[in-house]
C-alpha positions as CSV (number, residue, x, y, z in Angstrom):
1,X,18.9,-64.9,-19.8
2,X,15.8,-63.0,-20.8
3,X,13.6,-65.1,-23.4
4,X,13.7,-63.3,-26.8
5,X,10.8,-60.7,-27.6
6,X,7.6,-62.3,-29.0
7,X,6.5,-60.7,-32.4
8,X,4.2,-58.2,-30.3
9,X,7.2,-57.1,-28.1
10,X,9.4,-56.7,-31.2
11,X,6.7,-54.4,-32.9
12,X,6.8,-52.1,-29.8
13,X,10.2,-51.6,-29.7
14,X,10.4,-51.2,-33.3
15,X,7.6,-48.3,-33.0
16,X,10.1,-46.7,-30.1
17,X,13.0,-46.1,-32.6
18,X,13.9,-42.5,-32.9
19,X,13.2,-42.8,-36.9
20,X,10.4,-44.0,-39.1
21,X,10.9,-47.2,-40.8
22,X,9.6,-47.7,-44.4
23,X,8.5,-51.2,-43.7
24,X,7.7,-53.5,-40.8
25,X,8.2,-57.2,-41.9
26,X,6.9,-58.3,-38.5
27,X,3.4,-57.4,-39.4
28,X,3.5,-60.4,-41.4
29,X,3.6,-62.9,-38.6
30,X,1.1,-63.4,-36.2
31,X,0.8,-61.0,-33.4
32,X,-0.7,-61.2,-30.0
33,X,-2.6,-57.6,-30.6
34,X,-4.1,-57.6,-27.1
35,X,-0.7,-58.0,-25.6
36,X,0.5,-55.3,-27.8
37,X,-1.9,-52.7,-26.8
38,X,-1.5,-53.8,-23.0
39,X,2.0,-52.8,-23.4
40,X,1.6,-49.7,-25.1
41,X,-0.7,-48.5,-22.5
42,X,1.4,-49.9,-19.5
43,X,4.7,-48.2,-20.8
44,X,2.8,-44.7,-21.7
45,X,3.7,-45.0,-25.4
46,X,0.4,-45.1,-27.2
47,X,0.9,-41.5,-29.2
48,X,4.3,-42.6,-29.8
49,X,3.3,-45.7,-31.1
50,X,0.4,-44.2,-33.3
51,X,2.5,-41.9,-34.9
52,X,5.2,-44.2,-35.9
53,X,3.1,-46.8,-36.9
54,X,0.0,-45.5,-38.1
55,X,0.9,-45.7,-41.7
56,X,2.6,-49.3,-41.2
57,X,-0.6,-51.4,-41.9
58,X,-1.8,-51.9,-38.4
59,X,-5.1,-53.5,-38.1
60,X,-7.8,-51.3,-38.0
61,X,-9.1,-52.0,-34.5
62,X,-5.5,-51.7,-33.2
63,X,-4.8,-48.7,-35.2
64,X,-8.2,-47.0,-34.1
65,X,-7.2,-47.7,-30.2
66,X,-4.0,-46.1,-30.6
67,X,-5.0,-43.1,-32.4
68,X,-8.1,-42.5,-29.8
69,X,-5.2,-42.5,-26.8
70,X,-3.0,-40.3,-29.0
71,X,-6.1,-37.8,-29.7
72,X,-6.8,-37.5,-25.8
73,X,-3.1,-37.0,-25.3
74,X,-2.7,-34.5,-27.6
75,X,-5.6,-32.4,-26.0
76,X,-4.5,-33.1,-22.6
77,X,-0.8,-31.9,-23.7
78,X,-2.6,-28.7,-25.2
79,X,-3.8,-27.7,-21.7
80,X,-0.7,-28.5,-20.0
81,X,0.9,-26.1,-22.8
82,X,-1.5,-23.6,-22.0
83,X,-0.9,-23.7,-18.3
84,X,2.8,-23.6,-18.8
85,X,2.5,-20.4,-20.6
86,X,0.2,-18.8,-18.1
87,X,3.0,-19.9,-15.1
88,X,5.8,-18.8,-17.3
89,X,4.3,-15.4,-17.5
90,X,3.4,-15.2,-13.7
91,X,7.0,-16.3,-12.8
92,X,8.2,-13.6,-15.3
93,X,6.3,-11.2,-13.5
94,X,7.9,-12.3,-10.1
95,X,11.3,-12.1,-11.6
96,X,11.3,-16.1,-10.4
97,X,14.0,-18.1,-12.8
98,X,12.6,-21.6,-13.5
99,X,12.9,-24.3,-16.0
100,X,9.9,-26.8,-17.4
101,X,11.3,-30.4,-16.9
102,X,9.6,-33.1,-18.7
103,X,6.1,-32.6,-19.9
104,X,5.1,-30.7,-23.1
105,X,8.3,-28.6,-23.4
106,X,10.1,-31.8,-23.3
107,X,7.7,-33.2,-26.0
108,X,8.4,-30.4,-28.3
109,X,12.3,-30.6,-27.7
110,X,12.9,-34.1,-28.3
111,X,10.1,-35.5,-30.5
112,X,9.3,-31.8,-32.3
113,X,5.4,-32.5,-31.6
114,X,3.1,-32.1,-28.7
115,X,1.5,-35.1,-29.9
116,X,4.3,-37.7,-29.1
117,X,4.9,-38.0,-25.9
118,X,2.5,-38.7,-22.7
119,X,2.3,-36.0,-20.5
120,X,0.1,-35.9,-17.1
121,X,1.4,-32.8,-15.0
122,X,3.9,-30.0,-15.2
123,X,7.4,-30.2,-13.5
124,X,9.3,-27.2,-12.8
125,X,12.8,-26.7,-11.4
126,X,13.3,-23.7,-9.3
127,X,15.9,-22.3,-6.8
128,X,15.2,-23.5,-3.1
129,X,15.4,-19.8,-1.7
130,X,12.7,-19.0,-4.4
131,X,10.0,-21.4,-3.0
132,X,8.3,-18.9,-0.7
133,X,7.8,-16.5,-3.7
134,X,6.8,-19.6,-6.2
135,X,4.3,-20.6,-3.2
136,X,2.6,-17.3,-3.6
137,X,2.7,-16.9,-7.3
138,X,0.7,-20.5,-7.2
139,X,-1.7,-19.0,-4.6
140,X,-2.7,-16.2,-6.6
141,X,-2.9,-18.6,-9.4
142,X,-5.8,-20.4,-7.3
143,X,-3.4,-23.6,-7.0
144,X,-3.3,-25.1,-3.5
145,X,-0.4,-26.9,-1.9
146,X,-0.7,-30.5,-1.2
147,X,1.4,-30.2,2.0
148,X,2.5,-27.4,4.3
149,X,5.6,-27.5,6.3
150,X,4.8,-28.2,10.3
151,X,5.0,-24.4,12.3
152,X,8.5,-24.0,13.9
153,X,10.2,-27.1,12.0
154,X,9.9,-25.6,8.4
155,X,13.8,-26.0,8.1
156,X,13.6,-29.5,8.7
157,X,10.7,-30.2,6.4
158,X,12.5,-28.5,3.5
159,X,15.8,-30.7,4.1
160,X,13.9,-33.9,4.0
161,X,12.2,-33.0,0.4
162,X,13.1,-31.9,-2.7
163,X,9.5,-31.2,-4.5
164,X,6.0,-29.8,-3.7
165,X,3.0,-30.4,-5.6
166,X,0.5,-27.9,-6.4
167,X,-3.2,-28.6,-7.7
168,X,-5.7,-26.3,-9.4
169,X,-9.1,-27.0,-8.3
170,X,-10.8,-25.4,-11.3
171,X,-9.2,-27.7,-14.0
172,X,-7.5,-30.5,-12.0
173,X,-4.0,-29.3,-13.3
174,X,-1.1,-30.6,-11.3
175,X,2.3,-28.8,-11.0
176,X,5.2,-30.2,-8.9
177,X,8.2,-27.5,-8.0
178,X,11.6,-29.2,-7.5
179,X,14.6,-27.2,-6.1
180,X,16.2,-30.4,-6.0
181,X,16.4,-33.2,-8.6
182,X,16.4,-36.1,-6.4
183,X,15.3,-36.9,-2.7
184,X,18.0,-36.0,-0.2
185,X,19.1,-39.8,0.6
186,X,20.1,-39.9,-3.4
187,X,23.9,-38.9,-3.9
188,X,23.8,-36.6,-6.8
189,X,25.6,-33.5,-7.5
190,X,23.3,-32.3,-10.0
191,X,22.3,-29.0,-8.4
192,X,19.2,-26.9,-9.5
193,X,21.3,-23.9,-9.7
194,X,23.6,-25.0,-11.5
195,X,21.2,-26.4,-13.9
196,X,19.5,-23.2,-14.2
197,X,23.0,-21.4,-14.8
198,X,24.0,-23.9,-17.9
199,X,20.2,-23.5,-19.4
200,X,19.8,-22.0,-23.0
201,X,16.9,-20.1,-24.3
202,X,14.1,-22.0,-26.0
203,X,11.0,-20.7,-27.6
204,X,7.7,-22.4,-26.8
205,X,4.1,-20.9,-27.4
206,X,6.0,-17.6,-28.2
207,X,7.3,-17.4,-24.8
208,X,11.3,-17.4,-23.8
209,X,11.9,-20.4,-21.6
210,X,14.8,-22.3,-20.4
211,X,16.2,-25.7,-21.7
212,X,19.3,-27.8,-20.9
213,X,22.0,-28.5,-23.4
214,X,21.9,-32.3,-24.3
215,X,24.9,-33.6,-22.1
216,X,23.0,-32.4,-18.9
217,X,19.6,-33.0,-20.1
218,X,20.7,-36.7,-20.2
219,X,21.9,-36.9,-16.7
220,X,18.9,-35.4,-15.3
221,X,16.6,-37.7,-17.3
222,X,19.1,-40.8,-15.9
223,X,18.4,-39.1,-12.2
224,X,14.8,-39.2,-12.9
225,X,14.2,-42.4,-14.5
226,X,16.6,-44.3,-12.3
227,X,14.6,-43.2,-9.1
228,X,11.6,-45.3,-11.0
229,X,13.7,-48.3,-12.0
230,X,13.2,-47.7,-15.6
231,X,10.0,-49.6,-15.0
232,X,8.5,-48.1,-18.3
233,X,9.9,-47.9,-21.9
234,X,8.7,-44.3,-22.4
235,X,11.4,-43.2,-20.2
236,X,14.1,-45.1,-22.5
237,X,12.4,-44.0,-25.9
238,X,13.1,-40.5,-24.4
239,X,16.8,-41.2,-24.2
240,X,17.1,-42.5,-27.2
241,X,15.3,-39.8,-28.7
242,X,17.6,-37.2,-27.3
243,X,20.7,-39.3,-28.8
244,X,19.3,-39.4,-32.2
245,X,19.2,-35.8,-32.2
246,X,22.4,-35.3,-31.0
247,X,24.8,-37.6,-32.8
248,X,27.6,-35.4,-32.6
249,X,27.8,-35.3,-28.9
250,X,31.1,-35.2,-27.2
251,X,31.4,-38.4,-25.6
252,X,34.4,-37.9,-23.3
253,X,33.1,-34.6,-22.0
254,X,29.7,-36.6,-21.4
255,X,31.6,-39.2,-19.3
256,X,33.7,-36.6,-17.5
257,X,30.6,-34.4,-16.7
258,X,28.6,-38.1,-15.3
259,X,31.6,-38.6,-13.6
260,X,31.7,-34.8,-11.8
261,X,28.3,-35.2,-10.7
262,X,28.4,-38.9,-9.4
263,X,26.1,-40.4,-12.1
264,X,28.6,-42.5,-14.1
265,X,26.6,-45.8,-13.5
266,X,23.5,-44.1,-14.0
267,X,24.4,-42.8,-17.5
268,X,26.0,-46.5,-18.6
269,X,22.9,-48.1,-17.6
270,X,20.7,-45.5,-19.5
271,X,22.6,-46.0,-22.4
272,X,22.6,-49.8,-21.9
273,X,18.8,-49.4,-22.0
274,X,18.6,-47.3,-25.0
275,X,20.7,-49.8,-26.9
276,X,17.6,-52.3,-26.6
277,X,15.5,-50.1,-28.9
278,X,16.3,-51.2,-32.5
279,X,18.6,-48.5,-34.3
280,X,19.9,-47.3,-31.1
281,X,23.6,-48.1,-32.3
282,X,26.1,-46.3,-29.8
283,X,29.3,-45.3,-31.0
284,X,32.4,-47.3,-29.9
285,X,33.3,-44.8,-27.0
286,X,29.9,-45.4,-25.6
287,X,29.7,-49.1,-26.2
288,X,33.1,-49.4,-24.0
289,X,31.7,-47.1,-21.7
290,X,28.8,-49.3,-20.8
291,X,30.4,-52.6,-21.2
292,X,30.7,-53.6,-17.4
293,X,29.5,-56.5,-15.2
294,X,27.4,-54.6,-13.2
295,X,25.9,-52.4,-15.8
296,X,24.9,-55.6,-17.7
297,X,23.4,-57.2,-14.6
298,X,21.1,-53.8,-13.9
299,X,20.1,-53.8,-17.5
300,X,19.0,-57.5,-17.4
301,X,16.8,-57.2,-14.4
302,X,15.2,-54.1,-15.9
303,X,14.5,-55.9,-19.4
304,X,13.2,-58.9,-17.5
305,X,10.0,-56.8,-16.2
306,X,9.3,-54.9,-18.9
307,X,7.3,-57.6,-20.9
308,X,5.6,-58.8,-17.8
309,X,4.7,-55.2,-16.9
310,X,6.0,-55.2,-13.7
311,X,5.1,-52.5,-11.7
312,X,7.5,-49.8,-9.8
313,X,8.8,-52.1,-7.0
314,X,8.2,-51.4,-3.1
315,X,10.8,-48.7,-1.4
316,X,13.2,-51.6,0.0
317,X,13.7,-53.1,-3.4
318,X,14.3,-49.6,-4.8
319,X,16.6,-48.5,-2.2
320,X,18.8,-52.0,-3.1
321,X,18.5,-50.9,-6.7
322,X,19.5,-47.4,-6.0
323,X,22.9,-49.0,-4.0
324,X,23.6,-51.2,-7.2
325,X,23.5,-48.1,-9.3
326,X,26.4,-46.5,-7.3
327,X,29.9,-47.3,-8.1
328,X,31.3,-45.7,-5.1
329,X,31.2,-47.6,-2.1
330,X,30.8,-44.1,-0.4
331,X,28.0,-43.1,-2.3
332,X,26.2,-46.2,-1.3
333,X,27.1,-45.5,2.5
334,X,26.1,-42.0,2.3
335,X,22.6,-43.1,1.0
336,X,22.0,-45.6,3.7
337,X,23.1,-43.3,6.1
338,X,20.7,-40.7,4.8
339,X,17.8,-43.0,4.9
340,X,18.6,-44.1,8.4
341,X,19.2,-40.7,10.0
342,X,17.5,-38.0,7.8
343,X,14.2,-37.4,9.4
344,X,11.3,-37.0,7.4
345,X,7.6,-35.6,7.7
346,X,6.5,-38.5,9.2
347,X,8.9,-38.4,11.8
348,X,8.3,-35.0,12.4
349,X,4.6,-35.7,12.8
350,X,5.6,-39.0,15.1
351,X,6.7,-36.9,17.8
352,X,6.1,-33.0,18.2
353,X,9.4,-31.8,19.6
354,X,9.6,-27.9,20.3
355,X,12.1,-26.1,18.2
356,X,14.8,-26.1,20.6
357,X,15.2,-29.8,20.6
358,X,14.5,-30.5,16.8
359,X,18.1,-31.7,16.6
360,X,16.8,-34.9,18.5
361,X,14.8,-35.8,15.1
362,X,18.0,-37.8,13.5
363,X,18.2,-39.8,16.6
364,X,14.3,-40.6,16.9
365,X,14.2,-41.6,13.1
366,X,15.9,-45.0,13.8
367,X,13.7,-46.0,16.4
368,X,10.5,-44.8,14.5
369,X,11.6,-47.2,11.7
370,X,12.4,-50.0,14.1
371,X,9.0,-49.8,15.5
372,X,7.4,-49.6,12.3
373,X,9.3,-52.8,11.1
374,X,8.3,-54.6,13.9
375,X,4.7,-53.8,13.3
376,X,5.3,-55.2,10.1
377,X,5.4,-52.1,8.2
378,X,7.7,-51.1,5.0
379,X,10.6,-48.9,5.6
């Protein structure tokens, strides 16, 4: 069983609560302020804590540290917002439907302000068939693609990926295009085409963008955050904020939606973790939904790493975690089968086969993994 949070850790959790407290009695106790500030930076919640706790009576130096981080974050988010507007105009001109995911659009949607959420880049969801046209838009704007598909093996390259990163050498901006919500090995029925169809209009900086209804937004966040094993509390705070602003959720419908998209345990885990934030009380139906031994064990393992500031695990540990997050044995088998046989860019570079023999790549991948393991590398 995990030890009880220290006063500094308790204050951190209190500061993530999706409402403003009128008083924080914990401030009357002796706190380890360096530990508190280190946690805030590690979990990427400095702006959130500053805006929630700035009038709570923090020590001057602690408040000043959080304020400096919050101001730097706001400046960065304003720059990202300007870039998002530019991209929105360019995509509209090219008639390419897209939807921002995370970033400043999510900050505005669930916190009501660009100042409250840390953002470092832009993520856009597009249809896979629009990737070529979207790449041309980025090139016209001066962006550079991080990778290019190997000539003659474009289809295999695309099938092994779900995103492509672009960088702007003029301002250092990074944008990631996603034509799927998770890597190919990750069993999930949450298709980008469907998300774009279900999206609803939202206003952002005088532009008409798209956003997801709360149930689909929750599932999309669950998939993203599970891929990173929830090692940072900023993602848990996002879930808590969505729940707080959508208290009339149709829980039966949300659970059915999660089952349809093979995200049932992912959603249960997200709700269980959000319940760790003070004030994040779930309705009886949601509490019953999260009440299972596998979910309790997963949540306990994640919580243990929060205050020790454990980084994201290595790939093998992540794969084991992903398997535990799947309640269906068939999904676990599918994941491991894809990990073993789905070619990646490393496989395409290991042996350069002519196009007529490209069908051999799934058979060669296990051999490459075995050779790498024997050399002491990570799979």
